[in-house]
C-alpha positions in Angstrom: 22.6 17.2 -22.3 22.5 17.1 -18.2 24.3 14.2 -16.3 22.2 11.4 -15.5 20.7 11.1 -12.1 22.9 8.7 -9.9 19.9 6.4 -8.9 20.7 3.2 -7.1 18.0 0.7 -6.1 17.7 0.3 -2.3 14.8 -1.8 -1.1 11.2 -2.4 -1.7 8.7 -1.7 1.0 5.0 -2.4 1.8 4.8 0.5 4.4 6.1 3.9 5.0 7.6 2.7 8.3 9.9 0.4 6.2 11.4 3.1 4.1 14.8 4.2 5.1 15.4 7.8 6.5 15.7 10.5 3.9 16.4 14.3 3.9 14.5 14.8 0.8 12.5 12.8 -1.5 10.5 12.7 -4.6 7.6 10.3 -5.3 6.5 8.8 -8.5 2.8 8.2 -8.9 0.8 7.3 -12.1 -1.7 4.9 -13.4 -0.5 1.3 -14.3 1.2 1.4 -17.8 1.8 5.3 -17.9 5.3 4.7 -18.1 7.0 5.2 -14.6 9.8 2.7 -15.0 10.8 3.8 -18.4 11.0 7.4 -16.9 13.2 6.4 -14.0 15.2 4.3 -16.3 15.8 7.4 -18.6 16.4 10.0 -15.7 19.2 7.5 -14.6 20.2 6.7 -18.2 20.1 3.1 -17.4 18.0 0.4 -19.0 17.2 -1.9 -16.0 17.3 0.4 -13.2 13.5 0.3 -12.7 11.9 -3.2 -14.4 9.4 -2.2 -16.9 6.7 -4.5 -18.2 4.0 -4.7 -20.8 1.7 -5.9 -18.0 0.0 -3.2 -15.9 0.4 -3.3 -12.2 3.9 -5.1 -12.0 5.2 -2.6 -9.4 3.5 -3.7 -6.2 5.7 -2.1 -3.5 7.3 1.2 -2.6 10.6 1.0 -4.7 13.4 3.2 -3.3 16.0 4.6 -4.9 18.9 6.6 -3.4 20.3 9.8 -5.3 24.1 9.5 -5.2 25.4 8.3 -1.7 23.4 5.9 0.4 21.7 7.8 3.3 21.1 11.0 1.0 18.2 12.1 -1.1 15.7 9.6 -2.4 13.1 8.5 -5.1 10.2 6.4 -4.7 8.5 4.8 -7.3 4.7 3.8 -6.2 2.5 1.1 -7.3 0.4 2.4 -10.3 -3.3 2.8 -9.8 -5.9 1.5 -12.2 -5.7 -1.5 -14.4 -3.7 -4.3 -12.8 -5.1 -7.4 -12.9 -5.6 -8.1 -9.3 -8.5 -8.3 -6.7 -10.3 -5.2 -5.6 -9.0 -6.0 -1.8 -5.5 -5.9 -3.4 -6.0 -2.7 -5.2 -7.6 -1.0 -2.0 -4.5 -2.3 0.1 -2.2 -0.6 -2.5 -4.3 2.6 -2.3 -4.3 2.8 1.4 -0.4 2.2 1.4 0.5 5.1 -1.3 -1.9 7.6 0.6 -0.4 6.5 4.0 3.1 7.0 2.6 2.2 10.3 0.8 0.7 11.7 3.8 3.2 10.4 6.5 6.8 10.8 4.6 8.1 14.0 6.2 10.9 14.1 3.5 8.4 14.3 0.8 9.8 17.2 -1.3 7.4 16.5 -4.3 5.0 14.3 -5.8 5.6 13.4 -9.7 2.2 12.7 -11.0 2.6 10.9 -14.5 -0.2 11.4 -17.0 -0.3 9.6 -20.3 0.2 12.5 -22.8 -1.3 10.4 -25.6 -4.7 9.9 -23.8 -4.7 13.0 -21.4 -5.7 12.6 -17.7 -8.2 9.9 -16.6 -10.6 9.9 -13.9 -8.1 8.4 -11.7 -5.4 10.9 -12.6 -7.9 13.7 -11.8 -8.7 11.8 -8.6 -5.3 11.5 -7.5 -4.6 15.5 -8.3 -7.8 16.4 -6.4 -6.3 14.4 -3.4 -2.9 15.9 -3.5 -4.4 19.4 -3.5 -7.1 18.4 -0.5 -3.9 17.3 1.4 -1.8 20.3 0.4 1.0 18.1 -0.9 3.5 19.4 -3.6 2.9 17.9 -6.9 4.0 18.4 -10.5 2.2 16.9 -13.5 4.6 15.1 -16.1 3.1 14.3 -19.2 4.6 10.9 -20.6 4.5 9.3 -24.2 5.3 12.9 -25.8 6.5 10.8 -29.0 3.1 9.3 -29.5 1.3 12.7 -29.9 1.4 13.6 -33.5 3.3 16.8 -33.9 0.4 18.5 -35.8 -1.6 17.7 -32.5 1.0 18.5 -29.9 0.3 22.2 -29.1 -3.5 21.4 -28.8 -2.8 18.3 -26.6 -0.6 20.4 -24.5 -3.4 23.0 -24.0 -5.9 20.5 -23.6 -3.9 18.4 -21.2 -3.0 21.3 -18.9 -6.3 22.6 -18.7 -8.0 19.2 -17.9 -5.7 19.1 -14.9 -6.5 22.5 -13.8 -3.0 23.9 -14.8 -1.4 26.3 -17.1 0.4 24.9 -20.3 3.9 25.6 -19.0 3.2 23.9 -15.8 3.2 20.6 -17.4 6.6 18.7 -17.9 6.3 16.9 -21.3 8.6 13.7 -21.7 9.4 10.9 -23.8 11.7 8.1 -22.3 12.2 6.7 -25.7 13.0 10.0 -27.5 14.8 11.8 -24.4 12.4 14.5 -24.8 12.0 16.6 -21.6 14.4 14.5 -19.6 17.2 16.8 -19.0 14.6 19.4 -17.6 13.1 16.7 -15.4 16.6 15.7 -14.1 17.2 19.4 -13.3 13.7 19.5 -11.9 14.5 16.6 -9.5 18.0 17.8 -8.4 16.2 20.9 -7.5 13.4 19.6 -5.4 16.0 17.1 -3.7 18.5 19.9 -3.1 21.3 17.9 -4.8 23.9 19.0 -7.3 
């Protein structure tokens, strides 16, 4: 088992300009309720590092976490896209904030695109992947909720999900925050992307 990522909450920002300087950064994006907060908690092996909620859309700002000492590499949790019970105007503002951040953040080393492994990529997920590809931004698809997929269907689901995302099966990192599936691999990848040990 790999050591947990030493994650510490730094601040929440409503624009890329308000984020602290960073030598390398990983962004976490995904639709509302895909399990972003649970995954961050699992990576740091801490229950309340990122606030989890059964209500979609609780993350409304760019939440920045330091990895190791302050002033070093960072992880940013972005607002979820999709089903949040807010106005279209607010959702559009979130989308603009996320896109500005992803395009303008020089330190961005990787975008983790979280996709619900139980239901596969939604239209919004495919839209995000297309946008990232159009903007030539480095990204990795992370399938969450591995434990929710019946064991008899997992191989088929892994092939289907990868194909729907335009990827090879081995390109997708499968995880379960609750069962600790794939968490070690994702920690190792995050350290690699950030250049930390």
